[in-house]
DOBABA-922306 format. One record per residue (C-alpha): residue number from 1; residue in three letters; chain; x, y negated, z. Coordinates in steps of 0.001 Angstrom, whole numbers. Layout:
N
   marmar   pakol   banu         u         v         w
      NUM     ALA      A         X         Y         Z
...
This chain:
372
   marmar   pakol   banu         u         v         w
        1     MET      A      9432    -14977      7368
        2     THR      A      8548    -16165     10883
        3     VAL      A      4942    -15943     12003
        4     SER      A      3112    -17019     15099
        5     SER      A      2676    -14636     18013
        6     ARG      A     -1059    -14603     17299
        7     THR      A      -471    -13485     13720
        8     ARG      A      2006    -10805     14876
        9     SER      A      -486     -9568     17441
       10     LYS      A     -3269     -9333     14884
       11     SER      A      -903     -7580     12468
       12     ARG      A        96     -5012     15108
       13     GLU      A     -3526     -4449     16134
       14     ALA      A     -4517     -3914     12517
       15     SER      A     -1589     -1534     12022
       16     SER      A     -2570       424     15141
       17     ARG      A     -6155       741     13946
       18     ARG      A     -4995      1994     10569
       19     THR      A     -2671      4532     12179
       20     ILE      A     -5386      5757     14554
       21     ASP      A     -7698      6201     11586
       22     ALA      A     -4967      8268      9910
       23     LEU      A     -4697     10451     12991
       24     VAL      A     -8345     11324     13439
       25     GLY      A    -10223     10279     10320
       26     ALA      A    -12149     12862      8357
       27     ALA      A    -10960     11419      5033
       28     LEU      A     -7311     11927      5895
       29     PHE      A     -6185     12666      2393
       30     ALA      A     -8793     11008       184
       31     ILE      A     -7350      9897     -3111
       32     ALA      A     -7247      6174     -3805
       33     ILE      A     -9292      4904     -6733
       34     ALA      A     -7491      4562    -10031
       35     ILE      A     -5214      1569    -10309
       36     ILE      A     -6267     -1104    -12775
       37     PRO      A     -3067     -1780    -14715
       38     VAL      A     -1438     -5180    -14695
       39     VAL      A       376     -6625    -17662
       40     PHE      A      3534     -4551    -17945
       41     ALA      A      5672     -7421    -19179
       42     LEU      A      5110     -9157    -15863
       43     PHE      A      6896     -6340    -14048
       44     SER      A      9337     -4999    -16617
       45     GLY      A     12286     -6971    -15264
       46     GLY      A     14469     -4885    -12982
       47     GLY      A     17216     -7236    -11830
       48     PRO      A     17913     -8150     -8213
       49     THR      A     15813    -10954     -6793
       50     ARG      A     18260    -11778     -4030
       51     GLY      A     21922    -10997     -3457
       52     THR      A     23554    -12320      -294
       53     THR      A     25601    -10230      2104
       54     THR      A     23587     -8941      5054
       55     ALA      A     24796     -8482      8611
       56     PHE      A     24328     -4757      8105
       57     ALA      A     27075     -4773      5462
       58     SER      A     29714     -5475      8126
       59     ALA      A     27991     -3871     11113
       60     PRO      A     30021     -1546     13342
       61     SER      A     29793      2208     12900
       62     GLY      A     26792      3929     14423
       63     ASN      A     23189      4900     13763
       64     TYR      A     20618      2338     12644
       65     ALA      A     16847      2664     12436
       66     LEU      A     15360      1027      9315
       67     VAL      A     12068      -574     10296
       68     ALA      A      9691     -3324      9192
       69     LYS      A      7755     -6198     10676
       70     MET      A      4535     -6212      8703
       71     ASN      A      3333     -9731      7976
       72     ARG      A       340    -10745      5880
       73     THR      A      2186    -11212      2602
       74     ASP      A      5624     -9725      3223
       75     ASP      A      7487     -7012      5097
       76     ALA      A     10599     -8132      6951
       77     ILE      A     13059     -5221      6847
       78     TYR      A     15475     -4779      9766
       79     ALA      A     18285     -2437     10767
       80     VAL      A     18100     -1695     14501
       81     PRO      A     21253      -313     16188
       82     VAL      A     20621      2734     18336
       83     ASP      A     22840      1276     21078
       84     GLY      A     20257     -1405     21855
       85     SER      A     22042     -4311     20148
       86     ALA      A     20081     -7024     18380
       87     PRO      A     18220     -6049     15175
       88     MET      A     19660     -7305     11889
       89     GLN      A     17350     -8534      9154
       90     VAL      A     18108     -6998      5783
       91     ALA      A     15433     -8243      3369
       92     ASP      A     11979     -9751      2875
       93     VAL      A      9689     -7763       587
       94     PRO      A      6645     -9673      -748
       95     HIS      A      3372     -7798     -1166
       96     LEU      A      -345     -8319     -1663
       97     ASP      A     -2055     -9889      1328
       98     GLY      A     -2850     -7255      3954
       99     PHE      A      -787     -4393      2491
      100     GLY      A      2466     -2869      3728
      101     SER      A      5265      -855      2124
      102     ASN      A      6014      2861      2424
      103     GLY      A      9665      3785      2202
      104     ALA      A     12569      6201      2569
      105     VAL      A     16288      5671      3171
      106     SER      A     18699      7032       549
      107     PRO      A     20900     10034      1414
      108     ASP      A     23999      7818      1637
      109     GLY      A     22237      5282      3865
      110     ARG      A     22977      2359      1562
      111     SER      A     19574      1813       -38
      112     LEU      A     15896      1844       816
      113     ALA      A     13253      2947     -1694
      114     LEU      A      9878      1269     -1157
      115     VAL      A      6441      1684     -2687
      116     THR      A      5001     -1809     -2439
      117     VAL      A      1596     -3161     -3459
      118     ASP      A      2674     -6261     -5383
      119     ALA      A       -55     -6680     -8011
      120     GLY      A     -3781     -6441     -8576
      121     SER      A     -6377     -7049     -5854
      122     PRO      A     -7312     -5400     -2540
      123     ALA      A     -9998     -3411     -4354
      124     ASN      A     -7681     -2435     -7223
      125     PRO      A     -4080     -2604     -5989
      126     GLY      A     -1070     -2208     -8245
      127     ALA      A      2146      -839     -6722
      128     SER      A      5796      -820     -7739
      129     LEU      A      8789      1274     -6752
      130     LEU      A     11406     -1108     -5359
      131     LEU      A     15011      -530     -4342
      132     VAL      A     16490     -2533     -1449
      133     ASP      A     20282     -2787     -1270
      134     LEU      A     20941     -2734      2474
      135     GLY      A     24310     -4430      2013
      136     THR      A     23080     -7418        -1
      137     GLY      A     19330     -7519       552
      138     ALA      A     18806     -7447     -3230
      139     LEU      A     15453     -6141     -4468
      140     THR      A     15268     -4204     -7728
      141     ARG      A     12041     -3052     -9360
      142     LEU      A     12531       493    -10658
      143     ALA      A      9003      1418    -11788
      144     VAL      A      5454        56    -11939
      145     GLY      A      1956      1498    -11793
      146     VAL      A      2755      4021     -9064
      147     ASP      A       270      5337     -6511
      148     PRO      A       284      2934     -3537
      149     GLN      A      -727      5717     -1117
      150     GLN      A      2628      7537     -1031
      151     THR      A      6124      7663       406
      152     PRO      A      8883      7967     -2223
      153     VAL      A     11255     10953     -2059
      154     TRP      A     14983     10829     -2829
      155     SER      A     16844     13571     -4676
      156     PRO      A     19676     15053     -2573
      157     ASP      A     22340     13318     -4685
      158     GLY      A     20640      9930     -4321
      159     ARG      A     20485      9364     -8077
      160     THR      A     16714      9493     -8486
      161     VAL      A     13545      8731     -6555
      162     VAL      A     10392     10807     -7100
      163     VAL      A      7038      9008     -7174
      164     SER      A      3516      9931     -8244
      165     ARG      A       870      8302    -10411
      166     LEU      A     -2867      8897    -10695
      167     GLN      A     -3501      9844    -14307
      168     SER      A     -7270     10231    -14270
      169     THR      A    -10145     10950    -11928
      170     THR      A    -13315     13031    -12099
      171     GLY      A    -15419     12375     -9055
      172     ALA      A    -13297     13243     -6013
      173     LEU      A    -10675     15039     -8152
      174     ALA      A     -7650     13524     -9835
      175     ASN      A     -4724     14405    -12072
      176     VAL      A     -1520     13408    -10301
      177     SER      A      1766     13209    -12208
      178     PHE      A      5268     13137    -10708
      179     ALA      A      8246     11306    -12181
      180     ALA      A     11933     11090    -11249
      181     VAL      A     13045      7450    -11490
      182     ALA      A     16751      6695    -11845
      183     ALA      A     18166      4410     -9160
      184     ASP      A     20614      2909    -11695
      185     LEU      A     17790      1565    -13920
      186     SER      A     18513      4108    -16666
      187     GLY      A     14850      5102    -16854
      188     GLU      A     12565      7847    -15623
      189     ARG      A     11562     11348    -16669
      190     SER      A      8307     13193    -16165
      191     LEU      A      8389     16223    -13879
      192     TRP      A      4931     17842    -13877
      193     THR      A      1256     17074    -13332
      194     ALA      A     -1136     18511    -10764
      195     ASN      A     -4558     18759    -12415
      196     ALA      A     -7971     18439    -10767
      197     VAL      A     -6740     18124     -7187
      198     LEU      A     -7853     16215     -4117
      199     GLY      A     -4255     15185     -3576
      200     ALA      A      -664     15997     -4537
      201     TYR      A      2244     14937     -2334
      202     ALA      A      6007     14896     -2889
      203     VAL      A      7942     16630       -98
      204     GLY      A     11596     17017     -1136
      205     PHE      A     13989     19519     -2725
      206     ASP      A     14788     23124     -1839
      207     PRO      A     18352     24538     -1718
      208     GLY      A     18103     25472     -5406
      209     GLY      A     17382     21863     -6360
      210     ARG      A     13727     22522     -7155
      211     PHE      A     11320     19666     -6459
      212     VAL      A      8888     20660     -3711
      213     ALA      A      5359     19272     -3458
      214     VAL      A      2065     20205     -1838
      215     THR      A     -1289     20136     -3617
      216     ILE      A     -4657     20058     -1890
      217     ASP      A     -7817     21266     -3625
      218     GLY      A    -10845     23455     -2986
      219     ARG      A     -8593     26440     -2247
      220     GLY      A     -6723     24611       514
      221     SER      A     -3046     23583       537
      222     THR      A      -507     25099     -1860
      223     LEU      A      3275     24842     -2035
      224     VAL      A      4492     23967     -5552
      225     ARG      A      8118     24063     -6753
      226     ASP      A      9047     22524    -10109
      227     GLY      A      5399     22732    -11139
      228     GLN      A      5026     26438    -10284
      229     GLU      A      2492     27320     -7601
      230     GLY      A      3863     29435     -4789
      231     THR      A      2743     30074     -1236
      232     ARG      A      -727     29116       -77
      233     LEU      A       111     27173      3070
      234     SER      A     -3451     27185      4352
      235     THR      A     -7080     27352      3311
      236     GLN      A     -7378     23980      5076
      237     ILE      A     -5946     20500      4590
      238     THR      A     -2316     20139      5709
      239     ARG      A      -191     17075      6492
      240     ASP      A      3145     15906      7960
      241     TRP      A      5249     18104      5662
      242     ARG      A      8951     17968      6576
      243     LEU      A     11832     19980      5132
      244     SER      A     14623     21146      7411
      245     PRO      A     17958     19331      6878
      246     ASP      A     19274     22240      4767
      247     GLY      A     16014     22496      2793
      248     THR      A     15453     26156      3694
      249     GLN      A     12346     25676      5870
      250     LEU      A      9189     23598      5705
      251     ALA      A      7310     22421      8787
      252     PHE      A      3783     21083      8487
      253     VAL      A       574     20470     10413
      254     GLU      A     -2688     22190      9516
      255     ALA      A     -5911     20216     10027
      256     ASP      A     -8397     23021     10623
      257     VAL      A    -12037     21913     10408
      258     SER      A    -13615     25379     10578
      259     ASP      A    -14670     24764     14195
      260     GLY      A    -14339     21054     14903
      261     LEU      A    -11002     19390     14083
      262     ARG      A     -7844     21085     15304
      263     TYR      A     -4229     20304     14421
      264     SER      A     -1646     23107     14594
      265     GLY      A      2040     23161     13691
      266     HIS      A      3527     25750     11311
      267     VAL      A      6872     26587      9715
      268     ILE      A      7617     28631      6594
      269     SER      A     10865     29769      5045
      270     LEU      A     11586     28637      1483
      271     THR      A     14206     31307       855
      272     GLY      A     11755     34132        30
      273     ASP      A      9227     34515     -2756
      274     SER      A      6238     34979      -431
      275     PRO      A      7070     33459      2975
      276     ARG      A      4517     33610      5780
      277     SER      A      3709     30686      8065
      278     ALA      A      4226     30899     11819
      279     THR      A      2480     28743     14406
      280     GLN      A      4928     26767     16525
      281     ALA      A      2609     25106     19051
      282     GLY      A      1079     26936     22006
      283     PRO      A     -2505     28216     21737
      284     ALA      A     -3869     25552     24068
      285     SER      A     -2183     22589     22374
      286     GLN      A     -2590     20514     19274
      287     SER      A       220     19121     17124
      288     LEU      A       717     16006     15031
      289     GLY      A      3930     14775     13451
      290     VAL      A      7164     16721     13119
      291     ALA      A     10896     15958     13080
      292     TRP      A     13836     18303     12503
      293     ALA      A     16922     18092     14696
      294     PRO      A     20121     18647     12683
      295     GLY      A     20828     22375     12692
      296     GLY      A     17934     22972     15076
      297     GLN      A     14238     23635     15231
      298     PRO      A     11351     21281     14426
      299     THR      A      9869     19086     17142
      300     PHE      A      6089     18708     16901
      301     GLY      A      4212     15900     18607
      302     GLN      A      1711     17249     21110
      303     GLU      A      -912     15944     23453
      304     ARG      A       238     15122     26974
      305     GLY      A       665     18169     29205
      306     ALA      A      1301     20640     26369
      307     THR      A      4463     22690     26134
      308     GLY      A      7130     21772     23609
      309     GLU      A      6539     18014     23801
      310     ALA      A      8780     15626     21902
      311     ARG      A     12142     15170     23592
      312     GLY      A     12176     12473     26255
      313     GLN      A      8416     12732     26890
      314     THR      A      8477     11808     30583
      315     VAL      A      6042      8882     30645
      316     ALA      A      2289      8495     30313
      317     GLY      A       812      8967     26871
      318     PHE      A      2266     11092     24095
      319     ASP      A      4734     10905     21223
      320     ILE      A      4426     11496     17497
      321     PRO      A      8005     12288     16375
      322     LEU      A      9190     10581     13200
      323     ALA      A     12843     11508     12573
      324     TYR      A     16107     12345     14308
      325     SER      A     19280     10432     13526
      326     SER      A     21812     12378     11453
      327     ASP      A     23793     13383     14552
      328     GLY      A     20666     14364     16478
      329     ALA      A     21417     11915     19293
      330     ALA      A     18357      9707     18764
      331     LEU      A     14715     10345     17933
      332     ALA      A     12354      7714     16531
      333     VAL      A      8770      8149     17730
      334     GLN      A      5362      6562     17676
      335     HIS      A      4431      6393     21353
      336     TRP      A       713      6298     22155
      337     SER      A      -575      5286     25577
      338     GLY      A     -3780      7372     25472
      339     THR      A     -4687     10835     26663
      340     GLY      A     -4782     12646     23340
      341     PHE      A     -5380     12523     19621
      342     SER      A     -9070     11705     20040
      343     ASP      A     -8235      8869     22463
      344     PRO      A     -4787      7669     21323
      345     GLY      A     -4697      4270     23033
      346     ALA      A     -2130      1631     22052
      347     LEU      A       838      2202     19746
      348     ASP      A      4504      1329     20346
      349     MET      A      7425      2291     18126
      350     GLN      A     10329      3598     20217
      351     ILE      A     13767      5192     20002
      352     VAL      A     14491      7967     22514
      353     VAL      A     18177      8434     23420
      354     ASN      A     19186     10801     26237
      355     GLY      A     15792     10377     27878
      356     GLU      A     15995      6585     27679
      357     ARG      A     13288      4788     25731
      358     ARG      A     14092      1688     23703
      359     PRO      A     10995       -95     22405
      360     LEU      A     11019     -1385     18836
      361     ASP      A      9016     -4476     19704
      362     ASP      A      6996     -6046     16872
      363     PHE      A      8043     -3343     14385
      364     ALA      A      5109     -1458     12893
      365     ARG      A      6764       889     10398
      366     PHE      A      9773      3232     10447
      367     TYR      A     11514      4169      7180
      368     GLY      A     14405      6364      8334
      369     TRP      A     17958      6307      9638
      370     ALA      A     21174      4928      8165
      371     ALA      A     24602      5766      9565
      372     ARG      A     27663      3580      9121
């Protein structure tokens, strides 16, 4: 869908404001109000809505960033070659006016799972789990009534996608259930439910195949594997949880409000029963965002002038790292023009390759990498 430059500008400004709010807002992890259900029959169909061959299906080998142009009532999904060639549109995903889609690329790089607000009203949104075939552009609805405030998580074998639902609420607390939804439309199975929490967030899978999540409640942030509570990550709120490529380590950012608001990066090992967290950022710096290089260490985003800045940080402003390509040659970042987290400035999506920055003009959301 083509929109006017004025509409694109307003969309990007609105996206920047929302992202800034996510960076510094006090209600970083507030739970959305319960979804008012829509008529299930309206959404029970799961067949493709579109099925032509996309340019991506015959694209040359290489790394591609999966991104979106966020329009008022649809997200235009593109594959952007890391070599700077022209972006290739893959699909249009309709959604409720003013909402965007959260997504993740499948392990084989052939599909994109999206949580899309496609029902209800702005006050009471209803979201679905959609599957985008990157080769055909076909959209398939896998599940309905999922929490719109989440990013879906793929199983390592690419057969299922984990999503959450709000089961009930009591004041600020909620019961959050997780389900594994089959990508082949064979159904879904319940995993476990986090009861009376401020939030529960899917993270990924450990080397033993256990589903890893983080719950946040009055005790702080807790690591949970297959429904069993494990390590207390922090007595504070945490965010930006990222598993290492081999699933043996978890990097995250702690939002410490004991003396103002301070963000600090940590890493824990998932191979022991009681791992301890270790601060990665220097004592004088703050961290937001994290990305793992293949076979390497995590890169935390830091305010300008701090040590350990995201790779390629040689220009004014600062980077929030999003993800490395599978070969580690490219890093997708949110680049902010401001002086720090409290004064972020303007947002640009960029790809950093060997110190060279390639702007992702007009793209407001990054979903991951696909290699061909």
